[in-house]
C-alpha positions as CSV (number, residue, x, y, z in Angstrom):
1,M,0.0,0.0,0.0
2,T,1.3,3.4,-1.0
3,T,1.6,6.3,1.5
4,S,-1.2,8.2,-0.2
5,E,-3.4,5.1,0.1
6,L,-2.6,4.8,3.8
7,F,-3.8,8.4,4.4
8,S,-6.7,8.4,2.0
9,L,-10.2,8.8,3.3
10,R,-12.0,8.1,0.0
11,G,-15.1,6.0,0.5
12,K,-15.3,7.0,4.2
13,R,-18.1,8.9,5.8
14,A,-17.1,11.2,8.8
15,L,-19.4,12.7,11.4
16,I,-18.0,15.8,13.1
17,T,-19.9,17.4,16.0
18,G,-19.8,21.1,16.7
19,A,-18.6,21.7,13.2
20,G,-20.4,24.9,12.3
21,Q,-17.3,27.0,13.1
22,G,-13.8,26.9,14.6
23,I,-11.8,23.7,15.0
24,G,-14.7,21.5,13.9
25,L,-15.2,23.3,10.6
26,T,-11.5,23.3,10.0
27,L,-11.3,19.5,10.6
28,A,-14.2,19.0,8.3
29,R,-12.3,20.8,5.5
30,G,-9.2,18.7,6.3
31,L,-11.0,15.4,6.1
32,A,-12.9,16.4,2.9
33,G,-9.5,17.2,1.4
34,A,-8.4,13.7,2.2
35,G,-11.5,12.3,0.3
36,A,-14.0,11.8,3.1
37,D,-17.8,12.5,2.7
38,L,-19.0,14.6,5.6
39,V,-21.8,14.8,8.0
40,I,-21.4,17.9,10.2
41,N,-23.4,18.9,13.2
42,D,-24.1,22.1,15.1
43,I,-26.8,23.2,17.6
44,D,-27.3,26.4,15.7
45,A,-29.3,25.8,12.5
46,A,-28.2,29.0,10.8
47,R,-24.5,28.5,11.6
48,L,-24.8,24.9,10.4
49,E,-26.5,25.9,7.1
50,S,-23.7,28.4,6.5
51,A,-21.0,25.8,7.1
52,V,-22.6,23.3,4.8
53,A,-22.8,25.9,2.1
54,Q,-19.2,26.9,2.6
55,L,-18.0,23.3,2.4
56,R,-20.1,22.5,-0.7
57,G,-18.7,25.6,-2.3
58,E,-15.3,24.2,-1.8
59,G,-16.2,20.9,-3.4
60,A,-16.9,18.8,-0.4
61,T,-19.7,16.2,-0.2
62,V,-21.5,17.2,2.9
63,E,-24.8,17.2,4.7
64,G,-25.8,18.9,8.0
65,R,-27.6,17.4,11.0
66,R,-28.8,19.9,13.7
67,F,-29.0,18.4,17.1
68,D,-28.0,19.1,20.7
69,V,-25.1,16.8,21.6
70,T,-26.3,16.7,25.2
71,Q,-29.7,15.2,24.4
72,A,-29.8,11.5,23.6
73,A,-33.2,11.6,21.9
74,E,-32.2,14.4,19.6
75,I,-29.0,12.6,18.7
76,E,-30.7,9.3,17.9
77,G,-33.5,10.9,15.9
78,A,-31.1,13.0,13.8
79,L,-28.8,10.1,13.1
80,A,-31.3,7.3,12.8
81,D,-30.9,6.8,9.0
82,I,-27.1,7.1,8.9
83,A,-25.7,6.0,12.3
84,G,-24.8,2.6,10.8
85,E,-22.8,4.2,8.0
86,I,-20.4,6.4,9.9
87,D,-16.8,5.3,9.5
88,V,-15.1,8.2,11.4
89,L,-16.6,10.0,14.4
90,I,-15.0,13.2,15.7
91,N,-16.4,14.3,19.0
92,N,-15.5,18.0,18.8
93,A,-18.4,19.9,20.4
94,G,-17.4,21.9,23.4
95,I,-18.0,25.1,25.4
96,H,-16.3,27.2,28.0
97,R,-18.0,28.7,31.0
98,R,-15.4,30.3,33.2
99,A,-16.0,31.0,36.9
100,P,-14.0,30.7,40.2
101,L,-14.5,27.2,41.5
102,E,-15.6,28.3,45.0
103,S,-18.5,30.3,43.6
104,M,-19.2,28.3,40.4
105,P,-23.0,27.8,39.9
106,L,-24.0,24.2,39.6
107,E,-25.6,24.9,36.2
108,T,-22.3,26.3,34.9
109,W,-20.5,23.1,36.1
110,R,-23.1,20.8,34.5
111,A,-23.3,22.7,31.2
112,V,-19.6,22.2,30.6
113,I,-19.5,18.6,31.8
114,D,-22.5,17.7,29.7
115,T,-21.3,19.4,26.5
116,N,-17.6,18.5,26.7
117,L,-17.8,15.0,28.2
118,T,-21.2,13.4,28.3
119,S,-21.9,14.4,24.7
120,A,-19.0,12.2,23.5
121,F,-20.5,9.2,25.3
122,L,-24.0,9.9,23.9
123,V,-22.9,10.5,20.3
124,T,-20.5,7.6,20.3
125,R,-23.2,5.3,21.8
126,A,-25.4,6.2,18.8
127,V,-22.7,5.5,16.2
128,V,-20.4,2.8,17.4
129,P,-22.9,-0.2,17.0
130,G,-22.8,0.4,13.3
131,M,-19.0,0.5,13.3
132,L,-19.0,-2.8,15.2
133,R,-21.4,-4.4,12.8
134,R,-19.4,-3.3,9.8
135,G,-16.1,-4.5,11.3
136,G,-14.3,-1.3,12.1
137,G,-14.2,2.4,12.6
138,K,-12.3,5.4,14.0
139,I,-13.3,7.6,17.0
140,I,-11.4,10.8,17.6
141,N,-12.2,12.9,20.7
142,I,-11.0,16.5,20.8
143,C,-9.4,16.8,24.2
144,S,-7.2,19.6,25.6
145,L,-3.9,20.2,27.3
146,N,-6.2,21.3,30.2
147,A,-6.7,17.6,30.8
148,E,-3.1,17.7,32.0
149,I,-2.7,21.2,33.4
150,S,-5.2,23.8,34.7
151,R,-5.5,27.4,35.7
152,P,-7.9,29.4,37.7
153,T,-11.6,29.6,36.6
154,I,-11.6,26.6,34.3
155,A,-12.0,23.7,36.8
156,N,-15.2,22.5,35.0
157,Y,-13.4,22.5,31.7
158,S,-10.3,20.7,33.0
159,A,-12.5,18.1,34.7
160,A,-14.5,17.5,31.5
161,K,-11.4,17.2,29.3
162,G,-9.7,15.0,31.9
163,G,-12.7,12.7,31.9
164,L,-12.7,12.7,28.1
165,K,-9.1,11.6,28.1
166,M,-9.9,8.6,30.2
167,L,-13.2,7.9,28.2
168,T,-11.0,7.8,25.1
169,R,-8.8,5.1,26.7
170,A,-11.9,3.2,28.0
171,M,-13.3,3.2,24.4
172,A,-10.0,1.8,23.2
173,V,-10.1,-1.0,25.7
174,E,-13.8,-1.8,25.0
175,W,-13.6,-1.9,21.2
176,G,-10.0,-2.4,20.2
177,G,-10.5,-6.1,19.7
178,R,-13.2,-5.4,17.2
179,N,-11.2,-3.1,15.0
180,V,-12.5,0.2,16.3
181,Q,-9.7,2.6,17.3
182,A,-10.4,5.4,19.7
183,N,-7.8,8.2,20.1
184,A,-7.8,11.9,21.1
185,I,-6.3,15.0,19.8
186,S,-5.2,17.4,22.6
187,P,-4.8,20.9,21.2
188,G,-2.7,23.5,22.9
189,Y,-3.6,27.1,22.9
190,M,-5.1,27.7,19.5
191,R,-6.6,30.9,18.0
192,T,-10.3,30.0,18.0
193,D,-13.7,31.5,18.9
194,L,-13.3,29.9,22.4
195,T,-10.0,31.6,23.0
196,G,-10.7,34.9,21.2
197,T,-10.7,37.1,24.3
198,L,-7.5,35.5,25.6
199,T,-5.5,36.1,22.4
200,I,-6.0,39.8,22.7
201,D,-5.1,40.0,26.4
202,P,-1.5,41.2,26.2
203,V,-0.5,39.7,29.5
204,F,-2.0,36.3,28.8
205,D,-0.7,36.4,25.2
206,R,2.9,37.0,26.4
207,A,2.6,34.3,29.0
208,I,1.4,31.7,26.5
209,C,4.0,32.6,23.9
210,A,6.8,32.6,26.5
211,R,5.7,29.1,27.8
212,T,5.4,27.6,24.4
213,P,8.7,26.5,22.7
214,A,7.2,27.4,19.3
215,G,6.8,30.9,20.7
216,R,3.3,31.5,19.4
217,W,-0.4,30.3,19.5
218,G,-1.4,27.4,17.3
219,E,-3.7,27.8,14.3
220,P,-6.7,25.4,13.8
221,H,-5.4,24.1,10.5
222,E,-2.4,22.7,12.3
223,L,-4.7,20.0,13.7
224,I,-5.6,18.6,10.3
225,G,-2.6,16.3,9.9
226,A,-3.3,14.7,13.3
227,A,-7.0,14.2,12.4
228,V,-6.3,12.7,9.0
229,F,-3.7,10.4,10.5
230,L,-6.1,9.1,13.2
231,A,-9.0,8.8,10.8
232,S,-7.1,6.8,8.2
233,R,-5.6,3.3,7.8
234,A,-2.2,4.8,8.8
235,S,-3.3,4.6,12.4
236,D,-4.8,1.1,12.4
237,F,-2.5,-0.1,15.3
238,V,-2.8,3.2,17.2
239,N,-5.4,3.0,20.0
240,G,-6.0,4.8,23.2
241,Q,-3.5,7.5,22.5
242,I,-3.7,11.2,23.3
243,L,-1.9,13.1,20.5
244,V,-0.9,16.5,21.9
245,V,-0.6,19.3,19.4
246,D,0.7,22.2,21.5
247,G,3.9,23.6,20.1
248,G,5.8,21.9,22.9
249,L,4.0,23.7,25.8
250,L,3.6,20.6,28.0
251,S,7.3,19.9,27.7
252,A,8.4,23.2,29.0
253,L,8.6,24.8,32.5
């Protein structure tokens, strides 16, 4: 098999949650560029429609499915006709709700845990039976370096991403013997909608660039290579791994 064949996604259908913007939309473009057909999700119907139009304008084969990733009935209803045809699942949907831990409202805690962690369980539960019946599949969870290190006001986010890291490994153990590989991508500090306010904070910007050996923030397109690798046959013996894409931040003091 040639290198191009190893990394090709032609004939594969990929579902990406939270793909109306940001990292999810960027990964959708990357997988389409490798040949995959796309199913993209977002909770916002207008944003989803815009993303589908953009991707189609770029030549991708794509359909949109609007559902709330925290609601099991919505997920199952939206995917009922295609759940058994998904070859690659990227659990990307996520939110930030910052607050000091000692005064964090319970609803703020639950919103982040439900959207960033429980959603991966719910969407995977809807899709993985089809992968198992068909004899294989790829699950990619979008984790975070905040599964390894934290900072004030993001305890809910760190807890959710730490849980997602271990959920990824649990998935690998559950289904690895049936040719379903589950891995995670752990982005460092990337320029996205979620981090927009931080990137323009001069103090925080200097701190991140000083801590990161690359000396800068990451860009969402720099995650595409990792996603294509983990979605393709090139990673058939890679399972339960957390691939950190952070410019070296976790290696530095």
